[in-house]
N, C-alpha and C positions, 0 to 999 in steps of 0.2 A: 162519136163513139170512141175513136182512137184516143181522144183527149181524156175521156173518163178512165179508160184502161190505163193510160199513162199515169194519171193521178193515183189510181189504185195501186199500181206497182210501186210508185214513188213512196206511197204511205207505208208500204211494207219494207222499204229500205232497199228496193231492187233497182237496177238500171232498167230503163224502158227498152228491153230487148226480149226476144223469145227465149223460153226455156228450150234447151236442146235435150231431147229425150232419146236415149239410145237403147236398142234392144238387139236380140239375136234371133236366129231361126230355131224356135223351140215350140213347135206346134203341139197342142192346139192353143197354147197361150199367146204366142207371138210368132208370126211368120209372114213371108212375102208370097202373095198370090202370083199366078203366072203373068198377070198384067203389071206386076211390080207393086201393087197396092199392099201396104202392111196391114195385116188383119190379126184376128185371134182374140181369145177371151180377155187376156190382160190388156191387150191393145185397146179394145173397145171400152174397157173400164177406165183406162187412163185418158182416152179421148173424151169420154163423158165428164170425167173429173176436171179436165182443162176447160171444157165448155162451161161447167157450173162455176168455175173460178174466174171465167172470162179472162183467161191468160193466153197470150200468143205462144205458140210452141211449134217445134218441128219434131218429127220422129224419123230416125235413121236406123236401118238394120245393118249391123256389122258383125264380124266374128266376135264371139263372146269375150275373149281375152282382150281384144282391142277396145270393145265397149267399156269394159271395166277400167282399163288403163286411162282412157280419155276422161271418164267420170272422176277419177281420182285427182286429175290435174287441172281440169277446166271448170271454172266457175259457171253457175247457171246451167249445169249439166246434171242429168239424172239418168239412171239405167234401170231397166226392168226386163224380165221378172227375176229379181235377185232374192235368193234364199237368205233369210236372216239367221245367221249362225254366229256363235260367240267369236270366232276368228275374224269376222267382218264387222262386228258391232261398232267399234270406235272409228271405223274408216268412213262412215257415211251418216247422213241424216235420213231417217226412215219415214216413209209414208205408206200406210197399209195396215193390215195385210190386204193385198189385192186378191190373192187366190191361195189355196192350199195345194200341197204337192206331196203325195206319198212316194217315198223312195223304195224301189223294188229291185230285187235280184231276179233277173231273167236267166234261164238256162235252156239247154237242149231238152227236148221232150223226154228223153230217157235218162236225164241227169239224176244223180243220187239225191233223195229228199234231204232238205235242210231243216233242222228243227230250231236252230239258233244261229246267230251270226258267227259265233266262235267255231262253227263247223267248217268255215272256209278259211281259217287262219293261214294255211299254207297254199292256198289256191290263188290263181291269177284272176283278178277282178278288173274288168274293163270300164273305163269312164272316158271323159274327154277334157281337153285343156280348158281350165278356168271354172270347171263345174264345182259346186260347193261340196259334192260328195267326196272329192279328193282330200281336202284338208280334214273333213270329218272322219274319214277312214284312216288317214295317216295318224291322226291324234290317238287312234285306238289300236295302232300297231299293225294295220293291214297294208299290204302292198297293192298298188293300183297301177295297171297298165294304161297309160294316158294316150289317147288318140287325138288327132287334130280336131276332129268333130265327132259327134255322137252317131252320125249316120253310118259310119263304117263298123261300129261295134257288133251289129247282128252278123255281118259277114265274118268278122274275127271269131265270133262264137262258133259259127258253122265250121270254120277251118280249124277249130280247137286251138287257136292262138291265145284265147282266154278261156277260163272255165265258167265264169259267170259275167253277166253284164249288169252293172248297177246304173239305174237311170230312174227318171220320174215315171210314174204309172201311166199317165195319159200320153206322154211322148213315146213311151215304149210301145203302147198299143198302136199309135199312129205310124211309127216306123215299121213295125211288123206288118201292118196292113198294106202300107205303101210298097214294101218289098216282097209282099206275098209269102211271108214266112210264119204266119199265125199257126200253121200245123206242125212246125218244126221247132219253134222257140216258144216257151211258155213262162208265165210268172211263177217264181219259186217261193218267194217270201217277201212281205213288206218288212223293212228293217228300220224305217224312220219316217216321220212326217214333219215337214217343214211348212212354213208360210212364206210366200214370196211377195216382195215389196217393190215399190218405186224407191230406189236408193239414190240419194242426192249428194253432190259434192258438199263438203263441210262448210263452204262459204255461202250456201243458200241460206237466207235469213230464217231464224227460228220462227218468226211470225208467219212467214209463208208456209213453212212446214206444218205448223199448228193449224193453220187455216185449211190447208189441203186435207189434213187428217180429219178435221171436223166435217168437211164436205163429203169425204168418202164414207164416213159413218152415216151421214144423212142419206147417201145413195143406197147403202145397205139396208137401212130402215125402210126406204121407199120400195124396196124389192128390185131395184135396178140391176144390182149385181146378179141376183138370182135369174132374172130374165135374160141377161147376156149369156150365162152358163147354159140355160135351156135352149137358147138359139143355136148353140153348137152341139146340142144333144147330150149335155152333161148336167150333173147336179153339183152345187157348191158344197 
């Protein structure tokens, strides 16, 4: 079996070595369980994709900025779940989309209603290092208070160190439930929707990228992606 896998990889112009897949703690898409096992919606989609492709791989959970940096410099390395935005387009080869992600402004329960994003032009918006929300908002003239990780932003909001917290819809729900803050912090407004991908180093061969995209589309048609979402209690 290993011989045939090696032949397959060689036919795609790859070295016979595992793909290194990097990710971050971003539940429910990718996260480490208490026993250290890496799980989540995106993780299971990627794992099934690698099984369908019969490719050896490893998955490692790292701080997001570290995962991005390694993917940019190390061949045979990919990172997920990466929002595909114009500022990142030329830096990677893209496989996906794996999942969709609504970007939401969260605020305190008694926060002033927001009708449009321009209503927060002079307010402090919290995000975290390496998140795609930061360049997206900077390119539109908004200031962002950058935390080392997203887990601290609900507390920053409670302490009024930020006025709003910008994050993904599902991870926002997860963090608030985890910190028992669902009655104090609420969603204010959806301000963007992105798709998240497996983003690979530019040296990963085009033939492999095309093949993985084709296999992912086949998974979607078979209902595999939908069933993984449903397993976690969500709809794609």
